[in-house]
C-alpha positions in Angstrom: -23.6 -108.7 142.1 -26.4 -106.2 142.4 -27.3 -105.0 138.9 -29.3 -101.8 138.5 -32.2 -102.0 136.0 -31.6 -100.0 132.9 -33.7 -96.9 132.5 -34.4 -95.2 129.3 -33.2 -91.6 129.1 -36.1 -89.5 127.9 -35.4 -86.9 125.4 -38.1 -84.2 124.8 -38.2 -83.2 121.2 -40.4 -80.6 119.5 -43.4 -82.3 118.0 -42.3 -81.7 114.4 -38.9 -83.2 115.1 -40.3 -86.2 116.9 -42.7 -86.8 114.1 -39.9 -86.6 111.5 -37.8 -89.0 113.6 -40.6 -91.5 113.6 -41.0 -91.3 109.9 -37.2 -91.6 109.5 -37.2 -94.7 111.6 -40.1 -96.2 109.6 -38.2 -95.5 106.4 -35.1 -97.3 107.7 -37.2 -100.3 108.7 -39.0 -100.4 105.4 -35.8 -100.2 103.4 -34.1 -102.9 105.6 -37.0 -105.3 106.2 -39.8 -104.4 103.8 -43.2 -102.9 104.6 -45.0 -106.2 105.2 -45.3 -107.1 108.8 -44.1 -103.7 110.0 -45.6 -103.0 113.5 -45.8 -100.0 115.8 -43.6 -101.9 118.2 -40.9 -102.2 115.6 -41.0 -98.5 114.8 -41.0 -97.6 118.5 -38.0 -99.7 119.1 -36.2 -98.2 116.1 -36.9 -94.7 117.3 -36.1 -95.5 120.9 -39.5 -94.5 122.4 -42.4 -96.2 124.1 -45.0 -97.5 121.7 -47.6 -95.1 123.3 -45.5 -92.2 122.1 -46.1 -93.2 118.5 -49.8 -93.0 119.1 -49.5 -89.3 120.0 -48.5 -88.7 116.4 -50.0 -91.6 114.3 -53.0 -93.8 114.7 -51.5 -96.9 113.0 -48.8 -98.3 110.8 -51.1 -97.4 107.8 -51.2 -93.8 109.0 -47.4 -93.8 109.2 -47.2 -95.3 105.7 -49.6 -92.6 104.4 -47.4 -89.9 106.0 -44.3 -91.5 104.4 -46.0 -91.4 100.9 -47.0 -87.8 101.5 -43.5 -86.9 102.5 -42.0 -88.8 99.6 -44.3 -86.9 97.2 -43.4 -83.5 98.7 -39.6 -84.2 98.6 -39.7 -85.5 95.1 -41.8 -82.6 93.7 -39.8 -80.1 95.7 -36.6 -81.3 94.1 -38.0 -81.4 90.6 -40.3 -78.4 90.5 -37.6 -75.8 89.7 -36.9 -77.7 86.5 -40.4 -76.8 85.2 -40.4 -73.2 86.4 -43.0 -71.1 84.6 -42.3 -67.9 82.7 -38.9 -66.8 81.5 -37.3 -67.4 78.2 -35.8 -70.5 76.7 -37.2 -73.6 75.3 -39.9 -75.2 77.5 -39.3 -78.5 75.6 -35.7 -78.5 76.7 -36.8 -77.8 80.3 -39.2 -80.7 80.0 -36.4 -83.0 78.7 -34.3 -82.1 81.7 -37.2 -82.7 84.1 -37.9 -86.1 82.6 -34.2 -87.1 82.8 -34.1 -85.9 86.4 -37.3 -87.7 87.3 -36.1 -91.0 85.8 -32.8 -90.7 87.7 -34.6 -89.9 91.1 -37.1 -92.8 90.6 -34.2 -95.1 89.7 -32.1 -94.1 92.7 -35.1 -94.4 95.1 -36.8 -97.4 93.5 -36.6 -99.6 96.7 -38.3 -96.9 98.8 -40.8 -96.1 96.0 -41.7 -99.8 95.6 -42.0 -100.3 99.3 -44.2 -97.3 99.8 -46.5 -97.8 96.8 -46.7 -101.6 96.3 -48.5 -102.3 99.6 -52.1 -103.3 99.2 -54.4 -100.3 99.1 -51.4 -97.9 98.8 -52.4 -95.4 96.1 -49.9 -93.1 94.4 -52.5 -90.3 94.9 -50.2 -87.8 96.7 -47.5 -88.2 94.1 -49.9 -88.2 91.2 -51.7 -85.1 92.5 -48.4 -83.2 93.0 -47.1 -84.0 89.6 -50.5 -83.3 87.9 -50.5 -79.7 89.4 -46.8 -79.2 88.4 -47.3 -80.4 84.8 -50.6 -78.5 84.5 -49.0 -75.2 85.4 -46.1 -75.9 83.0 -48.4 -76.8 80.1 -50.7 -73.8 80.7 -47.6 -71.6 80.7 -46.3 -73.1 77.5 -49.7 -72.7 75.9 -50.0 -69.1 77.0 -46.6 -68.4 75.5 -47.6 -70.0 72.2 -45.1 -72.8 72.5 -47.5 -75.7 73.2 -50.4 -75.7 70.7 -52.6 -78.0 72.8 -56.4 -77.6 72.8 -57.1 -78.6 76.4 -54.4 -78.2 79.1 -56.3 -80.5 81.5 -56.6 -83.4 79.1 -53.1 -82.9 77.9 -51.8 -83.0 81.4 -53.7 -86.2 82.2 -52.5 -87.8 79.0 -48.9 -86.8 79.5 -48.9 -87.8 83.1 -50.3 -91.3 82.3 -47.9 -91.7 79.4 -44.8 -90.7 81.5 -45.9 -92.9 84.3 -46.3 -95.9 82.0 -43.1 -95.4 80.1 -41.0 -94.7 83.3 -42.5 -97.5 85.3 -42.2 -100.1 82.6 -39.0 -98.9 81.1 -37.0 -98.5 84.3 -37.6 -102.2 85.1 -36.9 -103.6 81.7 -34.5 -101.3 79.7 -31.6 -99.0 80.4 -32.3 -95.6 82.0 -31.0 -93.8 78.9 -33.4 -95.7 76.6 -36.3 -95.1 78.9 -35.5 -91.4 79.2 -35.2 -91.0 75.4 -38.6 -92.7 74.9 -40.3 -90.6 77.6 -38.8 -87.4 76.2 -40.0 -88.2 72.7 -43.5 -89.0 73.9 -43.7 -85.7 75.8 -42.4 -83.7 72.8 -44.9 -85.2 70.5 -47.7 -84.7 72.9 -46.9 -81.0 73.4 -45.9 -80.1 69.9 -49.0 -81.6 68.1 
């Protein structure tokens, strides 16, 4: 028998699509096997490209992990941002309650990916923190301008609220029920903004 060697069929994709496919493959691997020990070779195999192709888009596994954290932050804030829309009528505190419940739900549903992306040594939550800081800051300033939030300093209030929500949601979602955690976070936020 004379077997022909297998050749890989090359598929040319637009750079944005190829980059996204690399990130999708890395996400699948991280969720399946964890982030520890992930290599460019693993990712290339998962995508179905030569390892050198990855280096056209990313310098290292750490670079891919950083891009995954950035993408995670963009997706999360993109989903939740409409809940804190500025302007309009209606209680901003009720909008904040809805936002907190949705945030807790999303974090609970994506806890494996969140943990894998942010528990790695040297992995900071900077992209996520910065995105939520900007979102909350706009919302708080809007509420202050409308006279609903009598806070003296929107920047300090934002920092305090962000740190408090992070602590309550991080701790609570691991130790208590989601409903209990959400209620505690909502109460904290209402007290902070109504003081």
